[in-house]
N, C-alpha and C positions, 0 to 999 in steps of 0.2 A: 511467596504466594503461589498456590497450586491451582490448577484448573482441570476440569474433567473433559475439556474440549479435545476431540481427536479429529484427524482429517476426514473420518468417515461418519461424523456426527449427523444425526437426522437434521434435515433442513427446517429452519424456523423462519419462514418468509416474513420480511419486514414491509411488505407492500400493503396498499389500501384494499378496500373492497370493490365490488362492482366491476366496472370495465377494466380497471387495473389488474384485478385478480384474474379475470378471464384472459387478459392479454398475456400475463405471465405463463399461464398454462399453454398458450399458443406459441410462446417465445422461443422456438427453435430457429436457427438461422434459416432453414429451408422454408418454414411456414411464414415467418415474418417477411422474407423476401417475396414469397408468392403473393401474399395478401397486400402488402403495403408498398413494395418496390424498395430499391436499395437505400435511397436516402431516408425515406420515412421510417423504414424498419429499423435502421441504425439509431435514429433519434429516439424512437419509442423504447427500444431495449435499454438505451442509456438512461432515459428518464425514469425507468422502472428499477434501475439498479441491477439489471441483468447484464453481466459482463459477457465478453466473447468466450470466456472459459466455460460458461454454462451453455451458451448457444452452440458451441463447437469450436472449430479452428478460428483463429483471429481472421478478420477480413482485411487487415492491412497492418503495416508496421506501426509499432508504438512510436509516437512522435518524440523527437529530441526535445528536452526541456532544460531549463536552467537548474543547476545544482543548488541555487540559492546562496545566500551569504554565509551559511554555517555548515559547509560540507565536511570539514574535518579530514579532508584528503590531501592537505598540503597546498591546494590551489588558492586558498584564502586563509592564511594563518596556520593553525596547528594541524599536524598530520597524525592521525590515530592508526592508519593502515599498517604501519610497520611495527606497531606495539605488540608484544607478546600477549596473547589472550583475545585478540580481535576476531579470530576465527572461531565462531561459536553460533549455536542456534538460539540459546536463551540470552537475550540482550537487555534484560530488565535491570541488571546490576552494573555498576561501574566495576572495572577490573584494574589491577595494578595496585596503586597505593590506597585506593578507596574501594569500599564494597557497598556503597550506598545503593539502596533499592528504589527504583522509580515505581511509585504506586499508582494504581489506576485499574480500570476494568480490563481483565485479561483479554488479549488478542493474539491469535496465531495468524501469521501471514504466510500464505503459500503462493509464491510467484513462479510461474512456469514459463520458461524461456524457449522460444521456437525459432526456427530459421525461416524467415519470410521468403528467401530465395529458393527454398526446397520444399514447397508445399507445407510450410509450417511444421516441419519435423522437429521433435524435441531435441534440445541441445544439452546433452550431459557433459559434466566435467568443467562447466564454466563457473565463475564466481560472481555472486551478487553481494555488493556492499549496500546495506540498508540502514537508514537513519531517519529519525523524526523527533519532534518536540515532545516534552512531557505533558502531563495533564494541565499544567499551568501555562503552557505555551512557550516554555523555555527550552533552548537547545544546549545540551551539555557541551562543555569546552568553550562556549561563547557567552551565554546569557549571564546576567548579574546573579551571583549566588551559586552558580553551578559551573564556574570556569574550571574548577579542579575535578569535575566529574566527567566520565566518558560513557555513561549509560545510554541506552537506546541507540546503540551503534554496533554493527557486527557484520561479519562476512560469512557466507555459507556457500557451499559447493552445490551445484545442481546435480540431482541424482539421475538415474537412468531414464526417467521420464521428463527430465529437464526442469525439475522443481527444486527450488531452494526454499526452505521454510525457516521461520523465526518465531520464537515465543516472546511476546512483548506486551505492551499495554496500549490501550486506545489513546491516540494523541488528542490533545486539546485543540480548540479552535481559537487562534489568535486573530486580532483585528487585521482586516484587509486580505485574508486568505481563506479559501475553502479548505476544510480538513483534508490533510494529505500526508503521504509518506514518500520520502525520497529514495531513489536507488540508482546505483551505477552497476553496469555489467562489465566484467573483465573476462578475458580469454581463459583464465585459470586462477586458482588461488595464489599460485606463485607470482603471477603478474599483478594481482591485486595488492599483495603485501609488499611489493617492490616498486610501487608507483608506476606500474606498467601502463600501456595505453588503455584508455577507456573505450569499450565497444559501444556502449549506449548509456546515456544519462536521461532519466525521465522521472515521473512522479505518479503515484497511485492516488486516485480520488476515492473518498469514502462516501457511501450513500447517505442522503439526508435523513431518511427515516430512522436509521440506526444511530446516527449522530445525535438526533434529538433525544432518543431514549438514554444514551450514555450521558449526555450533558445535563440531564435532569437529576443525575445522582450526585452525591456529595463529592467534593474534591475537584470538580470541574467548574469552579466559579468563573463566571464571565464567558464561558464557551457558548452557552445557549444564546446569549445576546449577540455575540460576535457572529454566530452562524446566521442569525436572523437578518443581519446587515450585509450578507454577501450571497452570491449564487454562483453556480457553475458558469452561467452565461456572462457574468461580470468579472470572474476571477482572472487575475493577470496571466495565469498559466493555462487554465482549462477553457477559457472563453472562446478559443478559436473553433472548437468542435464539440463543446460540452463534454469533454473527457470520454468520447465514444470508445476509445481503445484503452482507457485508463481507469474506468470506473469498476471497482471491485464488487464481486458478489459476496454478500454477507450472510452467514448463518449463525445461530446461537441466541443467547439472551444475556441480559445484564448480570444475572446472578452467577451463571457459570462461565461467562465469557463468550467471545465471538471468534469466528474464523473468517478471514478475508481471503478470497481466491481470485487470482487474476492470471490469465494467460496472455502473453505478449509475443509479438513477432518482432524480430530485430534483423 
C-alpha cells in the first residue's frame, strides 16, 4: 500500500470551528503562556491536539509509561528485537517467515527525541523501537490469530534532527484504552538489538477528531464504539495529565493517509 504523505505535506487541521479554530491560530508556546498561564495553556493545547512539537520545544520530559503486556522486547514473552529485519522504517509487513501486510489507513509517525537536560537539544544516533496494535486491535506475536506475525514493530535510528520515522497504519481502538502507540528509546541501534538498557518507555496518544474520521472507515469495526466509551481523562495511562506531553499533532486525510508528529524530552 503506497501513500503520498511526506513529512512536508500541507497541514489539514482536524479541529473544530469557532473558539477552537481561533485558539489553534494562537497556539504557540509563547502566546498560550502569555494569555492563559502555564497550567491552563498546556491543557488547552492538549485538548486541541496541538503537540509540543507544533508549539516549539517540549515544556517537560515525556513521562515514563508501561510497555503494556505485548512489548515483544523479551520482557514479557517473545523477543523480536534481535531478529534480522527489525531495523526498518516501513513496519506494515511481517518479516522473516511471513510477509503478511497489516492493512489500514496509512500513517507516518515522526518521533523527535530531545535532551531535557540540555535545553531540549535534538538527540541524533539514538534508536526508537515502536509498536502498536492493528486495525482490529490485535498485537502481533501475542493476539489470537496473529501469534506468528511480527508486523507493526520496528526500530529506527534518530537522524541529525533527533527524528525517527516509521511508515505504518492507523491503529484501532480496543476496549479500555485510548488509541495509542508504544515506544522505547535506546542509546543506539546496537543497544536496541542486543537487549541493551532502555532509556525511556512511553506512549503516543492520538487526537480524538482524527480517530473518529479513521474509525468511520471500513476495516475498523468496533473502534468507533470503543472510542466513545473512553477518554484521555479516564485512560489508565494518560489520565494523570491528559497526555499533555504525549498527544501527537496530526495532518493529512483518510484518503491519502496521515502524519503524526511528536517531539519528546527525555
